[in-house]
C-alpha positions, 0 to 999 in steps of 0.5 A: 499500499505505501507504494500507491499513496497519495501524492497530489498533496505535495505538488501545491507544497512545491509550487509554493516553495518554489514561488516563496524562493523566487520571492527571496531572491527579487528580494534580494536583488533589490537589497544588492541594488540598494547597497551597489547604488552607494558604490560608483559606478566602475567599480559597481558594473565590477562587481555585477560582472564578478557575480554573473561570472560566478553564477554562471559556474554554478550549475557546472559544480552540479553537473561535476557532481553528476559525472556525466559527460553530457551535462558538464559541457553543457554547463560549461558552454553555458558557464563560458559564455557568463564570462564572455557576457561579463568580459563584454559588459566591462569592456563595451557596453553594461547591456550585454551583463542586464542581457546575460542576467536575463538569459540566464534567469531563462536558463535557471528557468528550464532547470526548474522542475528538471528540462534540462538533464542537470540534476540539483538537489536543492529544489529552492535554488533553481527558482531563487535565481530566476528571481534573482537573475530577472530582477538584477537584470531590472536593476542594472537597466535602472542604473546603468541605462536610465 
């Protein structure tokens, strides 16, 4: 009988946790924007760029833990794109970083519930990162493009 227990009530709990994580990500991005508002524009952009390059590496760690070649290759390629967009943002335009955070948020979205093969053990992480990435993109656009 245990094999056939009713799991229908677990989906709303997972959805609530996902939305809570998403909201926490937005709050963290707002707090980051407020704290960095007092930093001069170029060093602030440096912080956003280094953070974005590091963010790109998080899923690489998960892929390495799985020891699956395809996942490692895919996540490493995304990390390289994150580093490249960080450099473009520093050398050319902050717009590249804004676009990078938006695209990384989309990538995070595909890790929740699990569209990409890399398994994330902490199910709250992808929604938190989506909220953080998209809100940081908005913060960057407000600080540099307006």
